[in-house]
N, C-alpha and C positions, 0 to 999 in steps of 0.2 A: 208289182207290187215293189216299194221302195226294198233296200236293206235292211237290215237293224246296224245301225253304226253305234258302238259305244260310247266314244269320243264327245257325238251331238248328246247323247242320253247324260253323260256327265256335265256337258256345258247347262244343261236347262235344269238338272238338279242343283246346280249352285246358284244361276239365275231365281228359281225358286226360293232354295235357303235365302238368301238375299232379300228376297223381297220377302220375304216373313221376318228376316232379323230387322228393316227398316219399319216393319208397321208395329211391331213389338217397340222401338226407341222411340215414334211418335207417340205413341200412348206412355210411355213413361214420361216424356219430356212434354206432354204439352201439344207435340207437332211440329215443336221447333226442335235444331238440332243445333246444338254446342258449335260452333264453327270453330271458339279458340281451342276447343279439344282437338278435331279434327285436324285445323292446319297448325296447328301448337302447342304440341305436347307437354314438349319443354316446359313452354311459361305454365303450364296448368300444374307441372312438376313441380315448378318453384313456389308458384302460388300453394300447394300445398305445405310444401317445406317451412312457408315462412307463417305459416297459421297458428296461434296457441293452440295448446294442448287440451282436447277439453276435459272437463272435473270427470265424466262419466267413464273418461275413456279407461280402459285396464293400467295400461302405460303412467297414468296420473293418482290412480288408484294405488299401485305398488308405491309411487313414488312419495304418496301423503303419508304410509303406513311406516315408510324409513324416515319421516319426521320431516318433510321436504312441506313449505306453506308456499300458495301460490304469490306471486309477488314482493316474497323474501326468498333473499340470498342462500345459498349451500352454506352448508358448516354448523358446528356449535353456533358460532357467535354470528349465523348470517352475514358474514362477510364476502361470500363468495361468489359465484359468475349466479345472475336471476334468468337469464335467457339460454336454451340451448346454441353448443357453440353450431355455426349456420356451416352448412354442408355447401362447398364448390364444386360445381359442377364444371369439367375441361370439356372444350369444347374445339380443343386438338389433337391431333394423332401422339403425343408424344406420352411416354409412360410415367408412370408414379412418382417423384423424384429428380422430375429430368426439370422441371421449375428452380429446384433448388442447386442444380446440375450447373445450371446457365447463370445463374444468380452470383456460384462460387468462380465461375469463370469468366464473368466479370470482373468477378473482385481481383483473381488473380492477376488478370490482364492489366489492371486500374495499379494493381501493386509494382508490376515488371514494370510500366511504364514510370511511375514515380521514381524505382528504385535506381533507373537506366539516366532518369532530368539527376539525382541526389551525385550519380557518379558522375557525370558529366559537368555539376559543380562544383565536386569538388576538385575534379582533375582542372577545372580553370582556375581554380582559386589557389591549387597549388603552384601551376603554370606561373600565376604571378606572382606568387610568392618569391619561389625562386627567382624568376627576373629579378625582383626589390633586392633578392639578397646579394645577387651578383653584383648590381649599382652599387650597393652599399659597401662590399667586399672591396671594388676598385675604387669606389672612394676614398675608404679607406687606408687603401692602398698607397694611392696621390697622395694623400695627408702623412702619411709615415715618411716617405719619402722627402718629402717637402720639408717635414720639419727634422729630420736626421743632416740635409742638406744647412738647415741656420745651426744647427746645431755643431755641426763639423764647423762652421767658421766662424761660429763665436768661441769654440773651444781653440782653434789656430789662432784666432786675433789675439784672446785676453792670454793664452800658455804664451803668446811671443811677446807681449807688452812685460808678462813679468819675470822671461828669461828660462822658461822652462822650455823641458827638449821636446822634442814631437811625441806627442799622447799616444798613449796604445790604440787609447778610443777612438783615435781616428780611423775611418775605414777606406777601402781603396773602392773599386767595381763592388758597387751594392746590388746591382742588376738580378745578379742570380741568385739572392738570396730568397729564402721563403721569408714570408712577411711577418710571421711571428717571432723567427728569429731578430728583425729588420725591429719590431716592435718591443721587445727585448731589449735589445743593445739602446733604441732611443732611451727607454729608461733609466738605462746607465749611466748615458750622456746628459741627461737632464738634472741626475740627481751630483754629478759632478762638479756641475755648471753652477747650480743653487749652493750646494754646499762649499763651494771650494770661495767661487765669485760674488755669489748673493746675485745670479743673473736668471733674466727668465727670457725665453727664446722666445715664449709667445706677448709678453709684455713688451721684450726689445731694449730693454734697457736692466742695470745693475742697482741693486740696492744698497742703501749703507751696509746694513747688517740685518742679522734675521730677525728682529724686533721690528725692523723697518719693512722689510719684503713680509713680514707674516701679516703686516698690518694693510698693506696694499697690494700685494698680490692676490688674485683671486683663489689661484692653488696650481696645482701639478700639472696638470692635463689640457689640452688643446678646449675640451667639450664645459669646461670652468670657465674660460676667456671669452 
């Protein structure tokens, strides 16, 4: 006689219960099993969530008692939402709020990238401007020195022709002088030539008088000639 095995009895009981459950399911569904329910429970859940609420349901009756009418929006003026807020199922293993965190991280990365590009552009523009200012300053220094030489030659020539002693405005070696100092001194030399001899170093000639000079000379500086 075979010995009694509890595991065999348990397995046989499970097989019997499964057969009885299958038989009841066939009677309930007409003999056909819904493969969608068995194979795709998530799809079945989504279909259920997308179905409108039946009027006979307890939830719909509660809503109607609170003033809700089917097909109209929520609120006193009926401008609110007409459909329930859709449930979004998560298929990944990330926790709640992770999508917002990822979006925030992407936005921060994009912001930092744009900020870096802006800084690089500003740095480049600054270098370009510094270079332009340097070139402009060198050109200005060259022009000031050139105008000084012309003014000195004119003062020496005109003072000598008119029997004047050596002018105090005449400079010696100007290489070590600051450009601002030279520019200011050039202005004094130009003023002396214009008021004393009606001479313009930019026009390269002397005028008959003040009226003649005002009528024919554009002005005091290089920029107007």
